[in-house]
All heavy atoms as an XYZ file, in Angstrom:
820
protein
N     254.501   -195.209    138.042
C     253.551   -195.961    137.251
C     252.152   -195.601    137.722
O     251.911   -195.524    138.921
C     253.806   -197.465    137.427
C     252.843   -198.338    136.656
S     253.160   -200.122    136.846
C     254.627   -200.290    135.857
N     251.263   -195.389    136.754
C     249.894   -195.071    137.155
C     249.162   -196.357    137.531
O     249.603   -197.467    137.226
C     249.171   -194.314    136.032
C     248.419   -195.242    135.120
O     249.075   -196.042    134.427
O     247.180   -195.194    135.118
N     248.034   -196.194    138.207
C     247.302   -197.344    138.742
C     246.741   -198.256    137.652
O     246.692   -199.476    137.836
C     246.182   -196.867    139.672
C     246.738   -196.226    140.929
C     246.783   -194.847    141.062
C     247.258   -196.998    141.960
C     247.320   -194.258    142.194
C     247.787   -196.419    143.095
C     247.817   -195.044    143.207
O     248.360   -194.464    144.334
N     246.339   -197.706    136.504
C     245.788   -198.566    135.452
C     246.860   -199.488    134.885
O     246.604   -200.670    134.636
C     245.134   -197.732    134.339
O     246.063   -196.905    133.680
N     248.068   -198.981    134.679
C     249.158   -199.845    134.223
C     249.607   -200.788    135.336
O     249.932   -201.948    135.090
C     250.345   -199.018    133.728
C     250.198   -198.606    132.272
O     249.563   -199.347    131.499
O     250.738   -197.552    131.902
N     249.626   -200.303    136.567
C     250.036   -201.136    137.695
C     249.107   -202.338    137.870
O     249.546   -203.443    138.185
C     250.084   -200.313    138.977
N     247.809   -202.126    137.640
C     246.855   -203.232    137.769
C     247.176   -204.357    136.787
O     246.968   -205.525    137.085
C     245.424   -202.727    137.545
N     247.727   -203.996    135.638
C     248.080   -205.000    134.637
C     249.238   -205.885    135.041
O     249.444   -206.948    134.454
N     250.006   -205.492    136.045
C     251.116   -206.327    136.512
C     250.635   -207.461    137.408
O     251.376   -208.388    137.680
C     252.138   -205.501    137.317
O     251.539   -205.099    138.556
C     252.649   -204.303    136.538
N     249.411   -207.348    137.894
C     248.807   -208.273    138.868
C     249.498   -208.222    140.225
O     249.288   -209.076    141.068
C     248.766   -209.702    138.329
C     248.024   -209.878    137.007
C     248.014   -211.342    136.588
C     246.607   -209.340    137.090
N     250.323   -207.191    140.448
C     250.979   -206.993    141.743
C     250.318   -205.887    142.559
O     250.760   -205.574    143.652
C     252.455   -206.619    141.540
C     253.425   -207.746    141.281
C     254.772   -207.195    140.826
C     253.601   -208.584    142.534
N     249.262   -205.293    142.024
C     248.630   -204.162    142.692
C     247.497   -204.611    143.602
O     246.651   -205.405    143.207
C     248.081   -203.171    141.656
C     247.439   -201.912    142.221
C     248.486   -201.009    142.869
C     246.690   -201.161    141.133
N     247.489   -204.090    144.810
C     246.340   -204.214    145.702
C     245.412   -203.075    145.296
O     245.628   -201.921    145.673
C     246.791   -204.088    147.152
C     245.650   -203.944    148.145
O     244.467   -203.942    147.736
O     245.949   -203.817    149.338
N     244.414   -203.383    144.458
C     243.554   -202.355    143.872
C     242.836   -201.558    144.948
O     242.830   -200.330    144.919
C     242.545   -202.976    142.878
C     241.562   -201.934    142.369
C     243.287   -203.628    141.711
N     242.236   -202.232    145.900
C     241.475   -201.535    146.942
C     242.382   -200.655    147.798
O     242.014   -199.548    148.168
C     240.726   -202.535    147.819
N     243.585   -201.131    148.101
C     244.512   -200.378    148.938
C     245.349   -199.368    148.179
O     246.077   -198.594    148.783
N     245.277   -199.401    146.836
C     246.057   -198.511    145.980
C     247.539   -198.542    146.356
O     248.190   -197.505    146.482
C     245.502   -197.090    146.004
C     244.123   -196.973    145.384
C     243.617   -195.550    145.355
C     244.231   -194.841    144.172
N     243.664   -193.507    143.942
N     248.057   -199.774    146.518
C     249.471   -199.947    146.824
C     249.926   -201.296    146.278
O     249.111   -202.156    145.961
C     249.713   -199.872    148.328
C     249.031   -200.991    149.099
C     249.181   -200.829    150.604
O     249.700   -199.832    151.081
N     248.736   -201.805    151.352
N     251.231   -201.450    146.168
C     251.763   -202.738    145.721
C     251.461   -203.791    146.778
O     251.495   -203.511    147.971
C     253.269   -202.633    145.488
C     253.631   -201.725    144.360
C     254.276   -200.527    144.449
C     253.357   -201.929    142.971
N     254.419   -199.976    143.211
C     253.866   -200.811    142.273
C     252.730   -202.939    142.246
C     253.771   -200.687    140.889
C     252.632   -202.808    140.863
C     253.148   -201.699    140.204
N     251.156   -205.005    146.347
C     250.811   -206.079    147.264
C     252.064   -206.810    147.737
O     252.716   -207.510    146.965
C     249.881   -207.077    146.566
O     249.718   -208.229    147.363
N     252.380   -206.633    149.015
C     253.508   -207.373    149.593
C     253.245   -208.872    149.539
O     254.159   -209.663    149.307
C     253.754   -206.932    151.039
C     254.405   -205.567    151.116
O     255.361   -205.293    150.403
N     253.870   -204.719    151.955
N     251.997   -209.269    149.741
C     251.632   -210.688    149.737
C     251.943   -211.341    148.381
O     252.536   -212.413    148.323
C     250.143   -210.838    150.061
C     249.662   -212.270    150.096
C     248.166   -212.365    150.381
O     247.515   -211.340    150.667
O     247.656   -213.493    150.300
N     251.553   -210.693    147.301
C     251.810   -211.259    145.971
C     253.304   -211.232    145.660
O     253.860   -212.207    145.154
C     251.003   -210.517    144.891
C     249.504   -210.734    145.129
C     251.390   -210.988    143.494
C     248.604   -209.874    144.270
N     253.965   -210.129    145.980
C     255.400   -210.021    145.732
C     256.163   -211.114    146.480
O     257.045   -211.770    145.909
C     255.910   -208.639    146.131
N     255.798   -211.346    147.731
C     256.461   -212.381    148.523
C     256.200   -213.775    147.959
O     257.092   -214.628    147.946
C     256.012   -212.300    149.981
C     256.580   -211.104    150.713
C     255.966   -210.895    152.090
O     255.172   -211.750    152.567
O     256.280   -209.850    152.693
N     254.979   -214.013    147.456
C     254.644   -215.316    146.885
C     255.536   -215.651    145.688
O     255.843   -216.826    145.444
C     253.172   -215.364    146.475
N     255.965   -214.634    144.962
C     256.816   -214.838    143.796
C     258.276   -214.481    144.078
O     259.095   -214.407    143.169
C     256.291   -214.028    142.601
C     255.025   -214.592    142.044
C     253.800   -214.094    142.448
C     255.053   -215.642    141.146
C     252.621   -214.619    141.944
C     253.883   -216.183    140.637
C     252.664   -215.673    141.041
N     258.573   -214.250    145.362
C     259.918   -213.913    145.813
C     260.488   -212.713    145.059
O     261.645   -212.701    144.642
C     260.845   -215.131    145.701
C     260.376   -216.294    146.562
C     261.244   -217.527    146.437
O     262.277   -217.492    145.740
O     260.887   -218.544    147.058
N     259.631   -211.705    144.879
C     260.034   -210.465    144.222
C     260.227   -209.377    145.264
O     259.339   -209.146    146.086
C     258.957   -210.010    143.233
C     258.669   -210.933    142.060
C     257.425   -210.473    141.319
C     259.871   -210.963    141.132
N     261.354   -208.699    145.243
C     261.512   -207.580    146.184
C     260.584   -206.439    145.776
O     260.556   -206.035    144.609
C     262.985   -207.194    146.049
C     263.449   -207.787    144.766
C     262.540   -208.937    144.440
N     259.816   -205.936    146.715
C     258.867   -204.859    146.434
C     259.611   -203.613    145.950
O     259.029   -202.756    145.276
C     257.966   -204.573    147.665
C     256.629   -203.950    147.240
C     258.665   -203.725    148.682
C     255.636   -204.904    146.689
N     260.900   -203.534    146.210
C     261.700   -202.390    145.762
C     261.794   -202.325    144.234
O     262.151   -201.288    143.681
C     263.101   -202.439    146.376
O     263.775   -203.621    145.959
N     261.463   -203.413    143.543
C     261.433   -203.395    142.079
C     260.259   -202.580    141.541
O     260.276   -202.140    140.391
C     261.312   -204.824    141.523
C     262.516   -205.729    141.643
C     262.177   -207.130    141.135
C     263.694   -205.158    140.872
N     259.252   -202.395    142.359
C     258.033   -201.714    141.923
C     258.213   -200.203    142.017
O     258.626   -199.691    143.053
C     256.849   -202.145    142.780
S     256.515   -203.913    142.684
N     257.880   -199.483    140.947
C     258.035   -198.023    140.967
C     256.977   -197.339    141.827
O     255.973   -197.947    142.201
C     257.871   -197.635    139.498
C     257.035   -198.718    138.919
C     257.381   -199.977    139.667
N     257.198   -196.079    142.096
C     256.242   -195.264    142.835
C     254.929   -195.230    142.055
O     254.920   -195.104    140.835
C     256.811   -193.849    142.997
C     255.918   -192.888    143.756
C     256.621   -191.556    143.991
N     256.817   -190.780    142.779
C     255.971   -189.874    142.318
N     254.858   -189.604    142.966
N     256.240   -189.209    141.210
N     253.811   -195.328    142.757
C     252.486   -195.278    142.135
C     251.983   -193.840    142.101
O     252.133   -193.105    143.088
C     251.508   -196.160    142.925
C     251.810   -197.654    142.842
C     251.038   -198.407    143.910
C     251.500   -198.197    141.459
N     251.397   -193.471    140.961
C     250.885   -192.115    140.791
C     249.540   -192.165    140.079
O     249.213   -193.125    139.388
C     251.864   -191.229    139.987
C     253.179   -191.053    140.715
C     252.097   -191.794    138.593
N     248.771   -191.108    140.243
C     247.523   -190.961    139.494
C     247.881   -190.618    138.050
O     248.909   -189.985    137.787
C     246.662   -189.850    140.097
C     246.204   -190.110    141.518
C     245.118   -191.172    141.624
O     244.614   -191.638    140.582
O     244.774   -191.536    142.755
N     247.032   -191.013    137.114
C     247.320   -190.768    135.695
C     247.404   -189.288    135.365
O     248.083   -188.891    134.420
C     246.278   -191.450    134.822
O     244.992   -190.950    135.116
N     246.762   -188.453    136.159
C     246.758   -187.006    135.910
C     247.880   -186.285    136.647
O     247.991   -185.062    136.593
C     245.403   -186.397    136.299
C     244.976   -186.737    137.701
C     245.473   -186.048    138.785
C     244.086   -187.778    137.918
C     245.088   -186.367    140.073
C     243.684   -188.111    139.211
C     244.186   -187.398    140.290
N     248.757   -187.043    137.321
C     249.819   -186.423    138.108
C     250.961   -185.931    137.228
O     251.436   -186.645    136.346
C     250.366   -187.413    139.136
C     251.363   -186.810    140.090
C     251.730   -187.754    141.224
O     250.874   -188.522    141.674
O     252.900   -187.711    141.639
N     251.401   -184.706    137.478
C     252.577   -184.176    136.791
C     253.800   -184.898    137.355
O     254.010   -184.931    138.574
C     252.695   -182.669    137.032
C     253.844   -182.047    136.287
C     253.973   -180.560    136.544
O     252.967   -179.899    136.874
O     255.099   -180.057    136.409
N     254.601   -185.490    136.479
C     255.752   -186.268    136.926
C     257.088   -185.639    136.558
O     258.138   -186.200    136.836
C     255.673   -187.728    136.407
C     254.508   -188.466    137.048
C     255.575   -187.782    134.891
N     257.047   -184.476    135.906
C     258.293   -183.796    135.573
C     258.138   -182.916    134.356
O     257.034   -182.525    133.979
N     259.286   -182.642    133.743
C     259.331   -181.848    132.517
C     260.195   -182.594    131.502
O     260.814   -183.610    131.837
C     259.911   -180.447    132.788
O     261.209   -180.596    133.366
C     259.021   -179.635    133.716
N     260.239   -182.074    130.295
C     261.027   -182.732    129.257
C     262.510   -182.743    129.606
O     263.028   -181.780    130.190
C     260.850   -182.013    127.919
C     259.501   -182.101    127.245
C     259.543   -181.367    125.910
C     259.066   -183.541    127.051
N     263.183   -183.803    129.228
C     264.636   -183.838    129.346
C     265.199   -182.842    128.332
O     264.632   -182.664    127.248
C     265.165   -185.236    129.053
C     264.716   -186.338    130.019
C     265.149   -187.704    129.501
C     265.295   -186.081    131.396
N     266.313   -182.195    128.649
C     266.869   -181.190    127.731
C     267.094   -181.717    126.312
O     266.792   -181.034    125.342
C     268.187   -180.788    128.400
C     267.984   -181.085    129.844
C     267.085   -182.298    129.875
N     267.598   -182.947    126.193
C     267.874   -183.486    124.857
C     266.592   -183.744    124.064
O     266.558   -183.586    122.846
C     268.740   -184.759    124.917
C     268.147   -185.905    125.710
C     268.510   -185.935    127.187
O     268.862   -184.881    127.764
O     268.426   -187.020    127.767
N     265.509   -184.097    124.760
C     264.218   -184.289    124.084
C     263.659   -182.944    123.660
O     263.124   -182.791    122.563
C     263.222   -185.040    124.995
C     263.770   -186.416    125.387
C     261.863   -185.153    124.329
C     264.048   -187.351    124.224
N     263.796   -181.944    124.518
C     263.343   -180.595    124.165
C     264.090   -180.104    122.925
O     263.480   -179.561    121.998
C     263.554   -179.645    125.344
N     265.404   -180.331    122.889
C     266.196   -179.911    121.727
C     265.756   -180.635    120.452
O     265.623   -180.022    119.402
C     267.689   -180.176    121.968
C     268.307   -179.222    122.969
O     267.703   -178.152    123.235
O     269.387   -179.544    123.493
N     265.520   -181.938    120.552
C     265.147   -182.728    119.373
C     263.766   -182.370    118.841
O     263.526   -182.448    117.637
C     265.192   -184.223    119.703
C     266.574   -184.775    119.940
C     266.544   -186.214    120.439
O     265.511   -186.870    120.449
N     267.702   -186.710    120.863
N     262.871   -181.989    119.726
C     261.486   -181.734    119.314
C     261.173   -180.260    119.094
O     260.158   -179.938    118.475
C     260.500   -182.269    120.374
O     260.727   -181.564    121.608
C     260.661   -183.770    120.578
N     262.022   -179.391    119.603
C     261.742   -177.970    119.515
C     260.758   -177.491    120.571
O     260.343   -176.334    120.558
N     260.374   -178.369    121.474
C     259.473   -177.985    122.573
C     260.286   -177.352    123.697
O     261.482   -177.617    123.845
C     258.717   -179.209    123.096
C     257.758   -179.879    122.117
C     257.261   -181.210    122.671
C     256.578   -178.954    121.807
N     259.643   -176.562    124.502
C     260.313   -175.928    125.642
C     260.689   -176.989    126.675
O     259.919   -177.925    126.928
C     259.390   -174.890    126.272
N     261.859   -176.832    127.281
C     262.300   -177.767    128.323
C     261.347   -177.757    129.510
O     261.257   -178.731    130.245
C     263.716   -177.433    128.771
N     260.602   -176.677    129.682
C     259.649   -176.567    130.795
C     258.318   -177.252    130.496
O     257.409   -177.226    131.336
C     259.412   -175.100    131.129
N     258.189   -177.897    129.312
C     256.945   -178.603    128.971
C     256.673   -179.676    130.015
O     257.530   -180.521    130.295
C     257.037   -179.236    127.566
O     257.266   -178.200    126.609
C     255.775   -180.001    127.223
N     255.483   -179.633    130.589
C     255.127   -180.568    131.656
C     254.826   -181.956    131.089
O     254.264   -182.095    130.010
C     253.913   -180.059    132.431
C     254.190   -178.755    133.154
C     252.952   -178.213    133.829
C     253.261   -176.891    134.496
N     252.072   -176.322    135.137
N     255.197   -182.975    131.860
C     254.941   -184.373    131.507
C     254.029   -184.956    132.587
O     254.274   -184.769    133.783
C     256.253   -185.186    131.419
C     255.978   -186.656    131.158
C     257.173   -184.593    130.345
N     252.983   -185.656    132.140
C     252.025   -186.275    133.066
C     252.118   -187.787    132.953
O     252.524   -188.318    131.915
C     250.601   -185.789    132.761
C     250.448   -184.327    133.069
C     250.828   -183.358    132.151
C     249.988   -183.912    134.308
C     250.728   -182.010    132.452
C     249.883   -182.563    134.616
C     250.260   -181.623    133.681
O     250.161   -180.291    133.992
N     251.734   -188.490    133.996
C     251.886   -189.941    134.051
C     251.162   -190.653    132.920
O     251.684   -191.589    132.333
C     251.405   -190.471    135.400
N     249.941   -190.239    132.605
C     249.181   -190.965    131.581
C     248.632   -192.258    132.157
O     248.523   -192.423    133.371
N     248.300   -193.183    131.289
C     247.740   -194.441    131.779
C     247.635   -195.471    130.681
O     248.046   -195.233    129.539
N     247.084   -196.601    131.029
C     246.895   -197.685    130.075
C     245.965   -197.218    128.952
O     245.007   -196.476    129.187
C     246.321   -198.909    130.781
N     246.244   -197.645    127.727
C     245.492   -197.140    126.578
C     243.998   -197.395    126.686
O     243.189   -196.505    126.444
C     246.053   -197.691    125.273
C     246.111   -199.208    125.200
O     245.829   -199.898    126.205
O     246.458   -199.713    124.120
N     243.599   -198.595    127.069
C     242.167   -198.885    127.149
C     241.497   -198.161    128.307
O     240.360   -197.704    128.183
C     241.918   -200.391    127.249
C     242.029   -201.059    125.898
O     241.374   -200.651    124.939
N     242.867   -202.067    125.796
N     242.190   -198.017    129.426
C     241.620   -197.275    130.551
C     241.415   -195.813    130.171
O     240.353   -195.234    130.428
C     242.532   -197.381    131.774
N     242.400   -195.217    129.524
C     242.266   -193.819    129.097
C     241.207   -193.690    128.003
O     240.454   -192.715    127.980
C     243.610   -193.289    128.609
S     244.809   -193.049    129.935
N     241.138   -194.672    127.106
C     240.119   -194.653    126.060
C     238.716   -194.721    126.630
O     237.793   -194.064    126.135
N     238.544   -195.511    127.678
C     237.226   -195.625    128.317
C     236.812   -194.291    128.926
O     235.662   -193.867    128.794
C     237.247   -196.723    129.384
N     237.747   -193.612    129.566
C     237.441   -192.298    130.128
C     237.069   -191.331    129.005
O     236.086   -190.596    129.096
C     238.625   -191.767    130.968
C     238.777   -192.611    132.242
C     238.438   -190.286    131.315
C     240.053   -192.358    133.008
N     237.847   -191.355    127.928
C     237.564   -190.476    126.795
C     236.218   -190.764    126.150
O     235.569   -189.867    125.611
N     235.774   -192.023    126.231
C     234.481   -192.404    125.660
C     233.327   -192.125    126.621
O     232.170   -192.361    126.288
C     234.501   -193.884    125.285
N     233.647   -191.645    127.829
C     232.598   -191.277    128.773
C     232.146   -192.395    129.692
O     231.085   -192.303    130.304
N     232.943   -193.446    129.833
C     232.591   -194.541    130.744
C     232.989   -194.094    132.150
O     234.073   -194.410    132.642
C     233.309   -195.864    130.331
C     233.072   -196.172    128.857
C     232.867   -197.026    131.217
C     231.622   -196.290    128.444
N     232.090   -193.329    132.785
C     232.433   -192.645    134.028
C     231.511   -192.952    135.200
O     231.648   -192.361    136.268
C     232.437   -191.127    133.790
C     233.415   -190.639    132.712
C     233.192   -189.163    132.422
C     234.845   -190.910    133.125
N     230.551   -193.875    135.003
C     229.668   -194.203    136.119
C     229.167   -195.634    135.990
O     229.254   -196.258    134.926
C     228.489   -193.226    136.178
O     227.709   -193.312    135.011
N     228.673   -196.123    137.087
C     228.162   -197.495    137.192
C     227.161   -197.788    136.067
O     226.341   -196.947    135.715
C     227.464   -197.658    138.546
C     227.309   -199.086    139.000
C     228.606   -199.715    139.452
O     229.427   -199.048    140.096
O     228.797   -200.908    139.157
N     227.283   -198.968    135.477
C     226.352   -199.402    134.447
C     226.774   -199.053    133.037
O     226.096   -199.429    132.082
N     227.881   -198.352    132.883
C     228.353   -198.013    131.542
C     229.446   -198.986    131.112
O     230.323   -199.329    131.904
C     228.876   -196.582    131.502
C     227.796   -195.558    131.760
C     228.315   -194.145    131.631
O     229.427   -193.846    132.016
N     227.481   -193.272    131.071
N     229.383   -199.407    129.854
C     230.314   -200.395    129.315
C     230.642   -200.033    127.880
O     229.822   -199.454    127.178
C     229.693   -201.807    129.360
O     229.403   -202.131    130.718
C     230.617   -202.865    128.802
N     231.840   -200.387    127.450
C     232.205   -200.218    126.045
C     233.042   -201.404    125.600
O     233.598   -202.132    126.414
C     232.977   -198.923    125.814
C     234.388   -198.914    126.392
S     235.359   -197.470    125.922
C     236.109   -198.046    124.417
N     233.103   -201.592    124.305
C     233.942   -202.633    123.712
C     234.933   -201.950    122.787
O     234.543   -201.132    121.952
C     233.077   -203.630    122.953
S     234.040   -204.967    122.220
N     236.201   -202.242    122.946
C     237.256   -201.678    122.120
C     237.884   -202.810    121.309
O     238.391   -203.773    121.882
C     238.311   -201.014    123.012
O     239.445   -200.637    122.254
N     237.814   -202.700    119.998
C     238.400   -203.719    119.124
C     239.524   -203.067    118.332
O     239.326   -202.070    117.649
C     237.344   -204.297    118.148
C     236.149   -204.847    118.911
C     237.972   -205.347    117.254
C     236.433   -206.034    119.785
N     240.694   -203.628    118.431
C     241.870   -203.125    117.727
C     242.902   -204.229    117.720
O     242.605   -205.353    117.320
N     244.102   -203.934    118.203
C     245.128   -204.965    118.327
C     244.652   -206.069    119.267
O     244.983   -207.234    119.106
C     246.443   -204.352    118.856
O     246.814   -203.290    117.984
C     247.539   -205.377    118.898
N     243.847   -205.671    120.232
C     243.211   -206.632    121.132
C     241.724   -206.301    121.195
O     241.295   -205.270    120.718
C     243.824   -206.539    122.538
O     243.555   -205.270    123.107
N     240.960   -207.195    121.759
C     239.543   -206.940    121.985
C     239.303   -206.866    123.480
O     239.671   -207.780    124.210
N     238.725   -205.758    123.934
C     238.562   -205.532    125.361
C     237.165   -205.003    125.638
O     236.668   -204.133    124.927
C     239.605   -204.497    125.866
C     239.469   -204.265    127.357
C     241.015   -204.941    125.533
N     236.530   -205.534    126.677
C     235.270   -205.000    127.168
C     235.590   -204.298    128.475
O     236.207   -204.879    129.370
C     234.222   -206.118    127.392
C     232.960   -205.553    128.022
C     233.916   -206.823    126.080
N     235.201   -203.022    128.570
C     235.505   -202.217    129.743
C     234.221   -201.757    130.395
O     233.317   -201.278    129.712
C     236.330   -200.986    129.341
C     237.649   -201.325    128.642
C     237.597   -200.879    127.206
C     238.792   -200.707    129.381
N     234.133   -201.912    131.704
C     232.973   -201.453    132.465
C     233.443   -200.657    133.670
O     234.486   -200.965    134.251
C     232.143   -202.642    132.966
O     231.496   -203.275    131.905
N     232.657   -199.674    134.036
C     232.944   -198.903    135.230
C     232.506   -199.710    136.445
O     231.420   -200.270    136.472
C     232.195   -197.566    135.187
C     232.534   -196.666    136.341
C     233.523   -195.710    136.216
C     231.882   -196.777    137.561
C     233.854   -194.873    137.270
C     232.211   -195.952    138.625
C     233.187   -195.010    138.471
O     233.510   -194.192    139.523
N     233.350   -199.785    137.459
C     233.003   -200.496    138.693
C     233.382   -199.614    139.867
O     234.557   -199.291    140.051
C     233.732   -201.835    138.780
C     233.438   -202.612    140.043
C     231.949   -202.819    140.272
O     231.290   -203.437    139.422
O     231.436   -202.327    141.292
N     232.393   -199.208    140.637
C     232.613   -198.341    141.794
C     233.234   -199.107    142.964
O     234.098   -198.589    143.663
C     231.278   -197.716    142.218
C     231.393   -196.695    143.331
C     232.049   -195.393    142.879
O     231.778   -194.956    141.759
O     232.832   -194.842    143.657
N     232.779   -200.340    143.172
C     233.227   -201.117    144.337
C     234.631   -201.659    144.128
O     234.977   -202.135    143.067
C     232.258   -202.266    144.592
C     230.885   -201.775    145.009
C     229.923   -202.907    145.243
N     230.487   -203.905    146.123
C     230.014   -205.150    146.232
N     228.981   -205.526    145.511
N     230.573   -206.001    147.049
N     235.430   -201.598    145.175
C     236.796   -202.102    145.110
C     236.965   -203.391    145.917
O     238.047   -203.933    146.000
C     237.758   -201.037    145.611
C     237.802   -199.816    144.719
C     238.704   -198.745    145.291
C     238.759   -197.523    144.430
N     237.521   -196.783    144.347
N     235.876   -203.877    146.512
C     235.959   -205.061    147.361
C     235.530   -206.339    146.638
O     235.439   -207.394    147.254
C     235.098   -204.878    148.617
C     233.619   -204.681    148.294
O     233.298   -204.234    147.169
O     232.778   -204.962    149.167
N     235.289   -206.267    145.347
C     234.845   -207.441    144.599
C     236.008   -208.382    144.336
O     237.141   -207.954    144.155
C     234.216   -207.001    143.271
C     232.970   -206.133    143.404
C     232.526   -205.642    142.033
C     231.853   -206.898    144.074
N     235.727   -209.669    144.307
C     236.742   -210.678    144.012
C     236.343   -211.377    142.723
O     235.394   -212.146    142.694
C     236.847   -211.678    145.164
C     237.931   -212.723    144.917
O     238.623   -212.660    143.884
O     238.080   -213.600    145.785
N     237.073   -211.094    141.658
C     236.775   -211.698    140.361
C     237.549   -212.998    140.142
O     237.588   -213.526    139.043
C     237.066   -210.696    139.242
C     236.135   -209.519    139.249
C     236.550   -208.285    139.732
C     234.837   -209.641    138.787
C     235.695   -207.197    139.739
C     233.962   -208.560    138.792
C     234.396   -207.336    139.268
N     238.197   -213.484    141.217
C     238.904   -214.754    141.199
C     239.933   -214.837    140.077
O     240.169   -215.882    139.493
C     237.917   -215.921    141.113
C     236.942   -215.967    142.272
C     235.868   -217.034    142.138
O     235.784   -217.670    141.069
O     235.122   -217.216    143.112
N     240.547   -213.698    139.754
C     241.576   -213.669    138.728
C     241.064   -213.834    137.306
O     241.846   -214.021    136.391
N     239.745   -213.768    137.105
C     239.174   -214.002    135.786
C     239.107   -212.765    134.915
O     238.877   -212.867    133.717
C     237.774   -214.614    135.922
C     237.807   -215.976    136.576
C     236.405   -216.514    136.779
C     236.471   -217.855    137.515
N     235.152   -218.308    137.903
N     239.256   -211.585    135.501
C     239.240   -210.342    134.746
C     240.363   -209.428    135.247
O     240.845   -209.565    136.361
C     237.888   -209.598    134.856
C     236.754   -210.426    134.308
C     237.591   -209.165    136.275
N     240.758   -208.509    134.408
C     241.724   -207.474    134.800
C     240.911   -206.391    135.492
O     240.064   -205.764    134.877
C     242.395   -206.949    133.527
C     243.331   -205.823    133.762
N     244.251   -205.448    132.837
C     243.516   -204.979    134.806
C     244.939   -204.419    133.270
N     244.511   -204.114    134.469
N     241.172   -206.190    136.766
C     240.385   -205.239    137.570
C     241.287   -204.131    138.041
O     242.272   -204.343    138.687
C     239.772   -205.982    138.771
C     238.977   -205.122    139.693
C     237.867   -204.445    139.237
C     239.330   -204.998    141.019
C     237.111   -203.662    140.089
C     238.582   -204.221    141.881
C     237.462   -203.553    141.417
């Protein structure tokens, strides 16, 4: 799971870039339920043979982790430095801002 999707579970220690044992323990969840964390640009494998056959793509086609739709959309829109913000309106309405600091405490009021 990439970090942008992992943050949406509320089990991610954002600053430490790892699953939070503290949160998992509070909800009596075994941390073993949490998948390996990867960067969105990380190659995670190739197509399964049956998918390659169904699509006509080569079995050696590389697969990358990807990320949460709004996080990837923000990158595509150029939200890449402090002070930049965008609003995405679609199935949901989301305001996205770039934040360099990882030590901020939003008191659970925003998805960080």
